[in-house]
N, C-alpha and C positions, 0 to 999 in steps of 0.2 A: 438143131435149134440151140442158140446160145443160152448160157446159164442166166443172162440178164432178162431173158424172156420167160424164164421158168417161175411158176407161182410157188413160192415156198409156203408149206402148210404145216401148222402145229395141230396135233390131235389130242384133245383132253377129254378123258372119260375114265371112270373108275372100273369099267368092265373090259378086261383084256380082249375078250372075243370081239367086241365091237371094234376096238382099236385095230385088231388084226384084219378084220373085214375092211375097214377104211384103208389100211395100208395096202391091202391086195388091189382094191379099186384104183388107188392113186398110182400104184407102180405100173399100171398099163398105160399111163398117160405121159406123152412126151413133154407136155407143157407144165407138169406139176412134179413137185418133189416134197416128200414127207421129211421135214427137217428135225422133228422131235415129237415126243409123246409125254403126256402127264396123266397122273391118276387122280389128281384133285386140284382145286383152285390154287393152292399155295405153290405146288409144283409148277403149275401153269405159268405163274408170274416169274418164277426162276428161269424156266425153259425159254419164256419169251425174251427175257433180257439177254440170254445167250445167243438165240437163233434169229431174233428179229424176223419172224414170219410175216408174209404178206397177208395171209388169212389164217385165223385160228378157229378151229372147230371146237365148240365149247358145250360140254354137258352142263345141265343146270343142277341136278341133285347129286352132290358128291360129298364124301367125308371131308373133314379138316376145314375146307372152305368151299362154298357153293360157287357155281358158275357166274352168277350175277355179280357177287362180290369181287370175283376175280376179274371180270370185265371192267368194273369201276376202277379197281386198283391199277390195272394195266393201262387203261386209257388216261388215268391221272399222270402217268409217266410218258405214255406215247398216245397223244390225242387222236392220231390218224390210224391207229391200229383197227383192223377190220375183223369182225366176228360173225360166224355163222353158229347160231345155237342149235344144238341137236338135242331133242328131248322126247320122251315118251308122253309128255303132258300137252294136250290140246288146249288147256285152259287159257281163257283170254287174259287173266290176270298175270299169269306167268309170262305170256307173250309180251304184254305191255311193260312189265318190269324189265324184261330183257331188252326191248327196243329203247326204253328210256335210258337203260344203262349204256347203250351204244351199240347194240347188235344191229347189223343191217340185213342179216339173213336168219331165217327161222325155219327149221326143218324137223319134222317128226322122224323118229328113228325108222319107222316103218317105211318111210320114203327114201331112205338113204341110197339104196341100190339104184333106184331110177333117177333121182333128182340131185344127188350130191355133186356130181361134176359140173353140171349146169349152174348150180347155186354158187359153187366156189368161183367160177368164172365171172358170174354176174356181180358178186360182191367185190371181187378183185377189180373189176372195171368201175367200181364206184357207185353201183346201183343197189337198190334194195331187192330182196327176194323173200316174199312172204306168200306161202301157199294160199290159194283162194279160200280153203276151209278155215284157216286161221284168220285171214283178213275179214271174213264174213262174221266170225265170232267176235272179233274186236269191234266191228261196225254195230253189231247187234246190242252191245252193252256200253257203247261209247258215251251215251248221255246219262247213263245211270250214276248214282252216288256209289262210290266205293265204300267198302266197309272201313271203319277207322281201326287204328292199331288196337285200341281197347276191345272193340267188337271182335276182332280176330282172335285176340287173346281169350275172350270169354268162349268163342266158338270152338277153339282148340280144346278147352277144358270140357265143354259139352260133348265133344267127339269122344272123349274117354269115359263118358257116362257120369260125369260129376254133376251133382245137383246144384241148383241155384244157391242154396243156403251154404254149401261148402265152397262154391266159387266166390261168393261174397266174402267169406272169411279168408280165402287165399289171396284175393287181390285188395282186401282191406276197404271194401265198400259195403253199403247196406244191400239186403236182399232185394229191396225195391229197385235199387239201381241196376242190379243184375237183370231183373225182369224188364226194366226199361231198355237195357241193351238188347235183350233177346227180342223185344217187340220191334225195335228198329231193324235188327238183323233179318227177322222174318219178312218185314216190309220191303227192305232193299233187295233181298234175294227172291221174292215172290214165293216164299216157302210156306207150306201148310203147318208145319210143326218142327220141333227140334231136330228130329231125325232127317227130315226132308231138307232142312237148312244145312246140315252137315254134309249130306250127299251133294247138294248143289255147290257148296263152297269147295269141296274137294274136287269136283269135276272142273270147276272154273279156276282152280289154282290158289284160292285164298288160303287154304290150309292143305297140308301134305296128307295123301291118302295112307 
């Protein structure tokens, strides 16, 4: 097979073991070549400029710069860059952010061994690849109101066990305003109480676990 037909892949993940696993899978394929690796979003931008991969495998949660910010930065320079997001998070909010940023493939890390190669080829061919369970999660919540930035900020503080009174002083609003935010959060998430709201928000990807 000529090198022009080979799909050049860049692998971005802060876990060396996962990158090694991906490298092993790709080595066995005649139509794929791993051209570079990166451990965070900043490195990904630099490696992309050097290697100009056809498909970039991008982790979401990484130090220095996360995957979504890296996708946005790379696509601002290279609008036709193609990305497959690899993540442990099944949350619909994370998926939506990644897709809005420009990813056309979305894969849970638990699916890598079985679906990675098919996903790379699909995305390289210009098509989307979103697993049915992720698509179902997106469809289930598509008509709902998303939490606002302020509500997410409040919920992050709630997740650390901070009281409404302290949250109010930290974000310079009244305690009544914080209570109003909490009422809205509970309603939007369909949660019974603060703890339930944090659990739902973490699962869906509004806040990190």
